[in-house]
N, C-alpha and C positions, 0 to 999 in steps of 0.2 A: 448823110446820117452817120452818127458815130458808131464805133464798133460796139459800144455798150448797148446802144439801142438795138443793134442787130442781134445781140445776145438776148436782150429782153424779149424781142419779138419771137425769136426761135424758142425760147422757154415758154412763152405764152401759147404759141402754136402747139407745142408738145403737150402742155397741160390741157388744152382743148381736146386733143386726141385722147388723152388719158381719161378725161371726163366721158367722152363718147364710149370708150371701151367699158368703163364702169357702168354706164347707163345700159348698154347692150347686155352686159353680163347679168345685171340685176333684173332686167326684163325677162331674160331667158330663165332665170331662177324662179321668178314669180309665175311665169307660164308653166314651168315644170311642177311647181307646188299645186297650181290649180288643176292640172291634168291628173296628178296623183290623187288629189282629193276627190276628183270625179270618179276615178277608178275605185277608190276606197269606198265611196258611197254605193257604187254598183256592187261591190263585193259584199257589203253589209246587207244589201237588199236581196242578194241572190239566195235562192232556195237550196236546201240541202241536196235536192235531187240533181242540181246542176254542179254544185261544188260540195264535196264532203266536208263535214265540220272541221276535221283536223287540218285539211288542206286550206279551208277558209281561214282558220285561226293563224296558220303560218303565213298566208298571203297578207292578212291584215297587219300582222306584226312587221312583215317586210315593208309594206307601204308606209306604216308609221315611222319606221327607221329612215326611209327615204325622205319623208317630209321633214323630219328633224334634221337630217343632214343638209337638206336644201335650205332650211331656215338658218342653220349655222353658217353656211356659205354665203347666204344673202346678207347676214349681219356683218360678216368680215369684209365683204365687198363694199357694203355701205360705208365702212370706215374710210375707204379710198376717197369718197367724195369730200369728207372732212379734211383729209390730208391735202387734196388738191386746193381746197379753199385756203388753207393755211399757207401753202406755197404761193398761191396767187396774191394773197395779202402782202407777203414779203416782197413779191415782185412789183406790186403796185407801189410800195414805198420806195423801192430802188428806182423805178421808172420816173416817179415824181421828182426825186432828187436830181436825177439826170436831166430832166426837162428844165428844172430851175437853173441848173448849172449852165446848160447850153443856151439859155436865154441871155445869160450874162457873157458867155464865151462862145460866140458863133463859130461854127466850124469853117475853117479856111481850106479850100480845095487847092491842091497843087497840080491837079490834072489839066490837060489841055482844054481849051474852051469847049470843043465839040464834045469831048467825053464828059466834062463837067455839066454841060447842058443836058446830056442824056440822063446822067445820074440825077440831076435836079428834078427832071420831069417825073421820075419814078420814085424818088426818095420819100420817106415818111418822116416828118419832123419829130423831134424828141417829144414835143408837146402832144402831137397826135398819137404817138406810141403810148404815152402816159394815159391819154384819154381812153384809148382802146382797152388797155389793161385794167384801168379803173372801172370801166363799164362792165367788162366781163367778170371781174372780181365781185362787183356788187350783185350781178345777176346770179352768179354761182353761190354766193353767200345766202341769198334769199331762197334759192331753190334747194340748197342743202338743208336749211332749217325746215323747209316744207317737207322734204323727204324724211327728215328725222321725225316729224310729227306723224307722217303716214306710217313709217316703220314701227313707231311706238304703238299705233293703233293695231297693227298686225300682231305684235307680241302680247298685247293686253287682252286679246280675244280669248275668252274662256274655252271656246271651241271653234276652231277654224272651219269654214265651209267654203265651197267653191265660189259662191256669189260674192262673199266678202273679199276674197282674193282677187277676183276678176274686177270688182269695183276699184280696188286699190291699184290694180295693174293699169286700169284706164287713166286714173289720176297721175300715177307715176310716169306713164309714157308721155303724157301731154307736155311735161316740163313747162308749165304755164308761166314760170317766172323768167324764162329765157327768151331773149330776142336774138334769133339765130342770124339775123342780118348783120349784127355787129361782128360776130365771129367770122362770117363769110367775107365781109368787107376787109377785115384785117388780114385774113388768109390770102385773099386775092391780091391785095396791094403788096403784101410781103413777097408773094410768089413773083409778081411782076418786077419788084425791086431786085430780087436775086437774079432773075433772068437777064435784066438789063445790065446789072453789075458784072455778070459773067461774060456777056458779050463785049462790054467795054474793056474789061481786063484782058480778054483774049486779043483785042486789037492793039493794046498798049505794048 
């Protein structure tokens, strides 16, 4: 496997981790919004005997501010998905070019036969690297567009309620456009390659 393919796999693996981080962050923010909305609803329905009116007004104001801050954080975090997709698109293009080049110029190993055989078993071809990245980019692009639709629905609501946010959270969490087996296969094969390469280099 060429050095460039190694770089491409490392970048793809890093972007997959970035996606997971963004996903976890947005789920946490949506959950927080749902919880605050539920608390706000309870505050609205509470009687003056339980919460004095001035305290109630102050609490409602605080909860409203918290919701607005969470929505702003959610919006800024969502932008990370679009950035990841753009970076993955550029990476897909680079990996495709590298795969085409290496079909014409096969890599020649100067390693001893035993080492070369070990590396050959674990290596991932430039073509397969390109396929992995292309598949992940396609899935991320579709999921990002779907998330944009969902987030637009969130912001277009004239009045947010906990049921609406929980429904959106369920759809958001499912990531229905992603096939996690592709990411898992790429990560496992890349981890194996690095492990074998490290062992071989230690022996040489």
